[in-house]
C-alpha positions in Angstrom: 57.6 -8.8 5.7 58.9 -6.8 8.7 59.5 -3.7 6.5 56.0 -4.0 5.1 54.5 -4.3 8.6 56.6 -1.3 9.7 55.2 0.8 6.8 51.6 -0.2 7.7 52.1 0.9 11.3 53.9 4.1 10.2 51.0 5.1 8.0 48.6 4.5 11.0 50.7 6.8 13.2 52.0 4.0 15.3 55.6 5.2 15.2 57.1 3.1 18.0 55.7 -0.1 16.7 56.9 0.8 13.2 60.3 1.6 14.6 60.6 -1.8 16.2 59.7 -3.6 12.9 62.2 -1.5 10.9 65.1 -2.1 13.4 64.3 -5.8 13.5 64.3 -6.0 9.7 67.8 -4.3 9.6 69.1 -6.7 12.3 68.2 -9.6 10.0 69.3 -7.9 6.8 71.6 -4.9 7.4 72.0 -4.2 3.7 68.3 -3.9 2.9 68.0 -0.4 1.3 64.2 -0.1 1.6 64.3 -0.7 5.4 66.9 2.0 5.7 64.8 4.4 3.6 61.6 3.7 5.5 63.4 4.1 8.8 64.8 7.4 7.7 61.4 8.7 6.8 60.1 7.6 10.2 62.9 9.2 12.1 62.2 12.4 10.2 58.6 12.3 11.4 60.0 12.1 14.9 62.3 15.0 14.4 65.5 13.0 14.4 66.8 14.6 11.3 70.5 13.7 11.6 69.8 9.9 12.1 67.2 10.1 9.3 69.9 11.5 6.9 72.3 8.8 7.9 69.9 6.0 7.1 68.8 7.5 3.8 72.4 8.1 2.7 73.1 4.5 3.5 70.1 3.4 1.4 71.3 5.2 -1.7 74.8 3.8 -1.2 73.3 0.3 -1.1 71.1 1.0 -4.1 72.4 3.9 -6.2 69.2 4.1 -8.4 66.8 4.2 -5.5 65.0 7.4 -6.6 62.4 7.4 -3.8 65.3 7.4 -1.2 67.0 10.3 -2.9 63.7 12.3 -2.7 63.2 11.5 0.9 66.9 12.4 1.6 66.5 15.7 -0.2 63.4 16.6 1.7 65.2 16.1 5.0 68.3 18.1 3.8 66.0 20.9 3.0 64.4 20.7 6.5 67.9 21.1 7.9 68.4 24.2 5.9 70.7 22.6 3.3 68.7 23.7 0.3 71.4 23.5 -2.4 72.3 20.0 -1.2 68.6 19.1 -1.4 68.4 20.3 -5.0 71.5 18.3 -6.0 69.9 15.2 -4.3 66.6 15.6 -6.3 68.7 15.9 -9.4 70.5 12.6 -8.6 67.1 11.0 -8.6 66.2 12.6 -12.0 69.4 11.2 -13.5 68.1 7.7 -12.9 64.5 8.5 -13.7 64.0 11.7 -15.6 60.2 11.7 -15.4 60.1 11.0 -11.6 57.2 13.3 -10.6 58.1 13.7 -6.9 61.7 14.7 -7.7 60.5 17.4 -10.1 58.0 18.7 -7.6 60.4 18.7 -4.7 63.0 20.5 -6.8 60.4 23.1 -7.8 59.7 23.9 -4.2 63.4 24.0 -3.3 64.2 26.3 -6.3 61.4 28.7 -5.2 62.6 28.6 -1.6 66.1 29.5 -2.8 64.8 32.4 -4.9 65.3 30.8 -8.3 61.9 31.8 -9.5 62.6 31.3 -13.2 63.3 27.6 -12.9 60.9 27.2 -9.9 57.8 28.4 -11.7 58.5 26.2 -14.7 59.0 23.1 -12.5 56.0 24.0 -10.4 53.7 22.8 -13.2 54.8 19.3 -12.3 52.3 19.5 -9.4 49.5 18.4 -11.9 51.2 15.0 -12.4 51.1 14.1 -8.7 48.6 11.5 -7.8 47.1 13.6 -5.1 46.8 16.7 -7.3 44.9 15.9 -10.5 44.5 18.9 -12.9 41.0 20.4 -13.4 39.0 18.4 -15.8 37.9 21.2 -18.1 37.2 20.7 -21.8 38.1 24.4 -22.5 41.7 25.2 -23.4 44.2 26.5 -20.9 45.0 30.2 -21.2 48.6 30.9 -22.4 48.8 34.5 -21.3 47.8 36.1 -24.6 45.0 38.8 -24.8 41.5 37.3 -24.8 39.2 40.0 -26.1 35.5 39.0 -26.2 36.2 35.8 -24.2 35.7 34.7 -20.6 38.6 33.4 -18.6 38.0 31.2 -15.5 40.7 31.4 -12.8 40.6 28.4 -10.6 41.7 28.7 -7.0 43.8 25.7 -5.9 45.7 24.5 -2.8 45.1 26.4 0.5 43.2 29.5 1.6 46.5 31.4 2.1 47.6 30.5 -1.5 44.4 32.0 -2.9 44.7 35.2 -0.8 48.4 35.5 -1.8 47.9 35.1 -5.6 44.7 37.0 -6.3 47.0 40.0 -6.5 47.6 38.9 -10.1 43.9 39.3 -11.2 44.1 43.0 -12.2 47.0 42.1 -14.5 45.0 39.3 -16.0 41.9 41.5 -16.4 44.1 44.0 -18.4 44.4 41.4 -21.1 40.8 40.4 -21.6 37.1 41.2 -21.3 35.7 39.0 -18.5 37.4 37.3 -15.6 35.6 34.7 -13.4 37.2 33.6 -10.2 36.3 30.2 -8.7 37.3 30.2 -5.0 36.7 28.4 -1.7 33.4 29.0 0.1 35.0 30.7 3.2 36.7 33.3 0.9 33.7 34.1 -1.3 32.5 37.2 0.6 36.0 38.5 1.1 36.9 38.2 -2.6 33.7 39.3 -4.3 35.0 42.8 -4.6 38.6 41.8 -5.4 40.1 44.0 -8.1 40.1 42.4 -11.6 37.2 40.0 -10.9 34.0 40.5 -12.9 32.2 37.4 -11.6 32.9 35.2 -8.6 31.7 31.6 -8.1 32.3 29.1 -5.4 34.4 26.2 -6.7 33.0 22.7 -6.8 29.4 23.9 -6.5 26.5 23.8 -9.0 26.9 27.5 -9.7 30.4 26.8 -11.1 29.1 24.0 -13.3 26.7 26.5 -14.8 29.2 29.2 -15.4 30.2 29.6 -19.1 33.8 30.3 -19.9 36.1 30.0 -22.9 39.6 29.6 -21.2 40.9 28.7 -17.8 44.0 29.0 -15.8 44.9 27.6 -12.3 45.6 30.5 -9.9 49.1 29.4 -8.9 50.2 29.2 -12.5 49.9 33.0 -12.9 53.3 33.9 -11.3 55.0 31.7 -13.9 52.9 33.0 -16.7 53.9 36.6 -15.8 57.5 35.5 -15.5 57.6 36.8 -11.9 61.0 37.4 -10.2 61.6 38.7 -6.7 61.9 42.2 -8.2 58.6 42.1 -10.1 56.2 40.7 -7.5 53.1 42.9 -7.5 53.3 44.6 -4.1 50.6 47.1 -4.2 48.7 46.8 -0.9 46.0 46.8 0.1 44.6 44.7 -2.6 42.0 43.3 -0.3 39.7 45.3 2.0 37.1 44.7 4.6 33.4 45.4 3.9 32.5 48.8 5.5 29.3 47.4 6.9 31.1 44.6 8.6 33.8 46.9 9.9 31.1 49.0 11.6 29.5 45.9 13.0 32.7 44.7 14.5 33.5 48.1 15.9 30.5 47.8 18.0 31.2 44.2 19.0 34.8 44.8 19.9 34.1 47.8 22.0 36.3 50.7 22.9 39.9 49.9 23.8 42.7 52.4 24.5 45.5 49.8 24.6 47.5 48.6 21.6 45.4 46.0 19.9 47.1 42.8 18.8 45.5 39.8 17.1 46.9 36.4 17.7 46.9 33.1 15.8 49.1 30.3 17.1 47.9 27.3 15.0 46.9 26.4 11.5 44.7 23.7 10.1 45.6 20.4 11.8 45.2 18.5 8.6 48.0 20.4 6.9 50.9 18.1 6.2 53.4 20.4 7.9 51.2 21.6 10.8 53.3 20.0 13.5 56.1 22.3 12.5 54.3 25.5 11.5 52.0 25.6 14.5 52.7 26.3 18.2 50.5 26.5 21.3 48.9 29.4 23.1 51.2 28.5 26.0 54.2 29.3 23.8 53.0 32.9 23.5 52.6 33.2 27.3 55.4 35.9 27.6 53.2 38.3 25.7 51.0 38.4 28.8 53.8 40.4 30.5 54.1 43.1 27.9 52.2 46.1 29.3 49.6 48.2 27.5 48.4 45.4 25.2 44.9 44.2 24.4 45.2 40.7 23.0 42.5 39.4 20.6 42.4 35.7 19.6 41.7 35.2 15.9 42.3 31.5 16.4 39.7 29.1 14.9 39.5 25.3 14.8 40.4 22.9 17.5 43.3 25.0 18.8 40.8 27.7 19.8 39.9 25.5 22.8 43.2 26.5 24.4 41.7 29.8 25.2 39.6 28.1 27.9 42.8 27.6 29.9 45.0 30.5 29.0 48.5 31.0 30.3 48.7 32.6 33.7 48.2 36.4 33.6 47.0 36.4 30.0 43.8 38.2 29.3 42.6 37.2 25.8 39.5 38.4 24.0 38.0 35.4 22.2 37.1 36.7 18.7 38.0 33.7 16.6 35.1 31.5 17.7 32.7 34.3 16.6 34.1 34.5 13.1 31.9 33.3 10.3 34.3 33.5 7.4 37.3 35.5 6.2 35.2 38.6 5.5 34.6 38.7 9.3 38.3 38.1 9.9 39.1 41.1 7.6 36.7 43.3 9.4 38.3 42.5 12.8 41.8 43.0 11.5 40.7 46.4 10.3 40.4 47.4 14.0 43.8 45.9 15.1 47.1 47.7 15.4 49.1 44.5 14.7 48.6 40.8 13.9 51.0 38.2 15.2 50.5 34.8 13.7 52.1 31.6 12.6 52.1 30.7 8.9 48.4 30.6 8.2 45.9 32.3 5.9 45.5 35.1 8.5 49.1 36.1 7.8 48.3 36.4 4.1 45.0 38.3 4.8 46.7 40.9 7.0 49.5 41.3 4.5 47.0 41.7 1.6 45.1 44.3 3.6 48.4 46.3 4.2 48.1 45.8 7.9 51.2 45.4 10.1 51.7 41.6 10.6 54.4 39.6 12.3 54.7 36.1 11.0 56.3 33.4 13.1 58.1 30.8 11.0 59.5 27.3 11.6 63.2 26.6 11.0 62.4 25.1 7.6 59.8 27.6 6.2 57.4 27.3 3.3 59.0 28.3 0.0 57.3 31.7 -0.2 59.1 33.1 2.8 62.6 32.4 1.5 65.5 31.3 3.7 67.0 34.2 5.7 65.4 37.6 5.5 63.3 39.4 8.1 61.1 40.7 5.3 59.3 39.4 2.3 58.7 40.9 -1.2 55.2 39.5 -1.1 53.9 41.7 1.7 55.5 45.1 2.4 53.9 45.4 5.9 55.0 42.0 7.1 57.9 41.1 9.3 59.2 37.6 9.6 60.4 36.0 12.9 62.3 32.7 12.2 63.2 29.8 14.4 67.0 29.7 14.9 66.8 25.9 15.2 64.1 23.3 14.6 61.3 23.6 17.2 62.7 26.7 18.8 59.5 28.5 19.3 60.6 30.0 22.7 63.4 31.9 20.9 60.9 33.2 18.4 58.6 34.4 21.1 61.4 36.1 22.9 62.3 38.0 19.8 58.7 39.0 19.4 58.4 40.2 23.0 61.6 42.3 22.6 60.4 43.8 19.3 57.0 44.5 20.8 58.4 46.1 23.9 60.6 48.3 21.8 57.7 49.2 19.6 55.5 50.2 22.5 58.3 52.2 24.1 58.6 54.1 20.9 54.9 54.6 20.7 54.7 55.9 24.2 57.5 58.3 23.6 55.9 59.6 20.4 52.5 59.9 22.1 54.1 62.0 24.9 55.7 64.2 22.2 52.4 64.5 20.4 53.5 62.5 17.5 51.8 59.7 15.6 53.5 56.3 15.3 54.5 55.7 11.7 53.7 52.3 10.3 57.5 51.8 9.6 57.9 51.2 13.3 56.0 47.9 12.9 58.1 46.6 10.0 61.8 46.0 9.8 64.2 48.9 10.5 66.4 50.5 7.9 68.9 48.0 6.5 66.3 45.3 6.4 63.3 47.1 5.1 60.9 45.3 2.8 61.2 46.0 -0.9 
């Protein structure tokens, strides 16, 4: 009963009450594996990873076939940076229950993070068996990658906005195998993607226009990398593959006005409903040291609740509020076209700037999303992107310090080149030799 009560309060976000119930349950029954597992998950949510691991390891010692505890343990090991140990833990769960969906899904993400794309893409298809991710209910057959002359293929965008922006790069390769490609995407991306290479027709997903759109075959967008047997060496890296509308670019040129300083766009927070938002987002206050870098013009691209932080900016920071004027991602692209650099946490704006071939510095948590890999300062997905990683969980200050140092060096270089009558090459904005993007 106490463990059940703890779970209820945990799900309601009442962590301290849940903690009391779990600890009381373990006082009464120290060998209760479920209480140890639930307490481990709660401690993870509070950032106490070492204690969380201890309780989950004890849970599987008490109950060796406790597959849910193995999965929870693996997730925390991955959050600590122990990816190979996490994969081994997910495989322990699968030894006891070979069709355990969550273990397959977790292992897919861990494999992709480690760079094992061959196994990762295959295992990634387990996402459709998750209760919160039902497959599209289409009567038409799923495309298997073979040529489809005289047929219409529907590509169905899934997951987040950044995922859609990242993976529409595959559409020209799809179009090369068939006659007609239809992309069904999210509403806020419709204007941006209507001229995307490889798309003959664009519809907004889950709207009547999509229900009226005839097609013969379909494929989920994030299944394309696996279908094309993508490795790190074969990722399509031709940028830009997305561009801003010329009319919007002109409109925003007028709205932004003339500015001689180096223009930097900032995004410090993602969608608060994202399951990992507390780790991937920071605050505007965290970026306060940028206010002391000379010769910058800072433009906020921030939208959503976090945009309200602009009303009380860090001392000395002058920030042009553009984000609250943006209608959709077509507007965002038009603004980015006027910027010299975008600095952002892991949001769709990072993907957009990268897809446009604009210099972008992406700030990552210690345990990053799988697509950014584990260690490098570059990513094969976006040649003009530089990655700044937390050296420890929650260490945003260290990330910002690295950004300030890199930005200061960049501006010093730019000033020197300007004085010499030279033009700054884009390579100055991306990693130096020895860590250059592929």
